[in-house]
N, C-alpha and C positions, 0 to 999 in steps of 0.2 A: 484526412482522408476516410470515409467509410470504404474499406476495402471488401468488405463481406456484408451479406446481410443479416447475419447474426449480429453486427454491432448496431444494427438501428431497428431490429424488429423483435419484439417480446412475444410471450404465447399469449397475453393479456389483448394483443392487436392482430390476432391471427384468428381469422374466421372462416370456417367451412360451412357452406349452405346459405348463403346471405340470400334473403329474398327481394330480389327488386324488378320492376318490370321495364325500367327505361333508364336511359344514361341519366338523366336527370334525378329518377329516383336514386339509382345508385350512389349519386354526389351527395343527395340530401341524406341518406343511410350513413356513408361515412363521415360526414361531417357531425351528426349525431353520436356517432359511436366513438368517434376520435375526442370531441369536445368532453366527453365523460372521463377519457384517459389523460388529457392534458391539463396540468394545473392553469386556472388562469384564461382558458381559451372559451372562445364563444361558438357555438354550433355555426351560427349564422355568419361569423367573420370567415371561418374555416370554409364555408359553402360559398360565398362570395368570391374568395381568392380562387378557389378550384373552377368554379363556372368561368370567371375572368381569363383563367388560364387556358380553358376549354373554347372559349370564343376566338383565342387566337388562333387556334387548330387543335385538332383533335390529338390526345394523348394516346390513342388507339394505335398501337406499334405493330400490329398485326398478328396474325397467328391467334386471335383470342384473347390477347393481353392489352390490357391499358395500364399506363403508369402516369396518373391524374399527378401534380405535382404543383407546390408554392412554396413560396418564404413566407413564413408568418411570424409576425413580431414577438408572440407569446411563447415561443420555441425558444428554448437555449441549446439543445442539440438537435441533431439530425436525427428523424424518427420516420419509421415507417410502418404501413399497417398492409396487411395483406388478406385480400377477400376472395375466394371462390364461389362464385355465385350458383346457385341451384338450377338456375336457368340462365343461358346467354342472351346478352342483350345488345341492340343496335348502339355503337358507341362511335358510328362515324370513323371507324378505323381506317387507315391508308389501304388495307387490302380488302375492305368492305366486309369482313367476315365478322360475324357477331363476337362479344368478349364475355369469356365466363372467369378471368381472372384479372382482378383489379391490384395493383401495388401502388400503395400510396406515400408519397414521399412529401413530408415536411421539414425546410430547414430553416435555422435561423435567418432574420431578414438580412443580416449583413453577409451571409455564406453563400455569395456568388460561385466563386471557384468551387467549392465544396458540392454545391448543388450541381454543378456539371457534371463533375467526375463521378458523384454517386449516381445519377442517371446513366450516364455511361456505362459503369459499372451493371446496374441493373438490365438495362438494355441488351448488354452482352449475355448475360444470366439467363434470361427470357427468351432469347434466339434460340436457346440450345433445346430441341424439340424432344430430348430425352428427360431434360429438368422440367418440360412441360408437361411431360406426359406424367412423369412421377408424381408431379403436385395433383393432375387430376384424379388420380388413384388414391389419395389420401382419405380416409375413413372417418378421421374426427378432426378439428380443431387443432388438438395436440399433436395428432400424426400428420397433419397439414406443416405444422411448426416445425416438427423434428425433418422432414422431409426437404423443407426450404433452406434449413441451416446447414446442411449436409454439404 
């Protein structure tokens, strides 16, 4: 199980100031960004998997946080990516608040239990108001990475 964010996130997959204007654009942006960082992955496949998951119900968990997630055949290990948007967007979140922090989780196809445990850990972490505020005060992508792994 990935018991901490530092086990699944790297500085290269942490971005402050992503410019997106809608939920669809956020997922398109994320897909392209991650495809460049994952060997043998295709932007279209990541996009389709994340959109399919969103169709089951929004991954906007409230308080400006979304955790889009999916299992992906090309994934050998659980990996995360963190994006703080320069402007909050409507993500059909449970509390109807716009989302400005997006943590994407991709896991190997067969990692069902690990997927659920990691999602639970992330939801717990992002449920902490002080943690969310700390992330929102980041001044650079590197600063954001340091704040999220503390």
